[in-house]
C-alpha positions, -999 to 999 in steps of 0.1 A, spaced: 3 -645 907 15 -611 904 33 -597 873 50 -563 872 72 -567 843 74 -588 813 107 -594 792 100 -599 757 133 -607 736 131 -608 700 155 -615 670 130 -593 648 122 -622 629 86 -627 616 85 -659 639 96 -639 672 75 -609 665 44 -633 666 47 -633 703 36 -595 703 -1 -601 707 6 -624 735 26 -597 752 1 -572 747 -28 -596 762 -6 -604 791 3 -566 799 -28 -556 799 -43 -583 820 -16 -578 847 -11 -539 840 25 -549 836 53 -531 823 69 -545 791 106 -545 783 112 -552 748 147 -563 742 171 -571 712 202 -589 714 230 -579 687 254 -604 679 293 -599 690 308 -602 659 344 -604 675 335 -637 687 334 -653 653 366 -641 639 392 -663 653 377 -692 634 387 -672 601 420 -665 613 418 -628 606 401 -596 619 384 -568 603 394 -532 614 381 -522 648 368 -492 628 347 -517 604 334 -536 635 324 -507 653 305 -493 621 290 -527 616 279 -527 653 265 -490 650 245 -501 620 230 -530 634 220 -513 666 206 -483 647 185 -507 624 174 -528 655 164 -494 672 142 -482 644 125 -517 639 117 -519 678 104 -485 678 83 -492 650 70 -525 669 64 -502 699 42 -476 679 24 -501 658 22 -534 679 24 -525 714 3 -493 718 -19 -510 741 8 -519 764 6 -497 795 42 -492 801 72 -500 778 109 -499 776 133 -508 750 166 -523 757 194 -530 730 222 -551 742 254 -572 726 263 -607 734 253 -641 733 216 -643 736 207 -667 761 231 -651 787 218 -616 780 184 -625 780 187 -641 814 209 -613 826 183 -586 814 156 -607 833 173 -605 862 181 -567 858 147 -555 853 132 -583 879 112 -597 853 85 -620 867 77 -634 830 95 -640 799 76 -641 767 93 -653 734 87 -674 704 94 -710 702 118 -700 671 133 -671 657 152 -665 627 175 -695 628 147 -719 628 159 -754 618 126 -769 615 127 -781 653 94 -773 673 116 -755 698 147 -735 687 179 -737 706 176 -702 725 142 -708 735 153 -743 747 182 -729 767 160 -701 782 133 -725 791 162 -747 807 178 -721 825 153 -695 834 148 -688 871 111 -672 861 83 -687 842 85 -684 804 55 -682 780 65 -695 748 46 -687 716 44 -714 691 53 -701 657 26 -702 629 35 -722 598 37 -700 570 28 -706 532 52 -702 504 34 -667 498 41 -656 533 76 -667 537 99 -640 538 120 -632 504 
């Protein structure tokens, strides 16, 4: 099996970042490029349910803030966690996570996806909605990293 490109989608939650050690190990083993990806949620999709829309300027400001915040976190992850990866690219996109992950896998011609079993929306299930859908729909192998149970002291505030 040859793996040239690994796609690592993350929502930047503690659970999703646990996949980083697997990404580094696999990238070293296969001398693969890593594409680290963050999908920002398109807030406009939610406003029809509330009957009103904020101003375009407000939405654009929030989107820019979220993307900048995500970019800084991704750059820190690259610097501190993934320095052992031979090649690394960052991708920030907006939309529905499952669709964007599968689209990016095709765009970068990933041979492997690595993701956490649950992200920040973890509802107690062993496999979150996004991981479950990516597993079901992905045309390429998916390496799922089971999240580590945290003690009360380790849980995010």
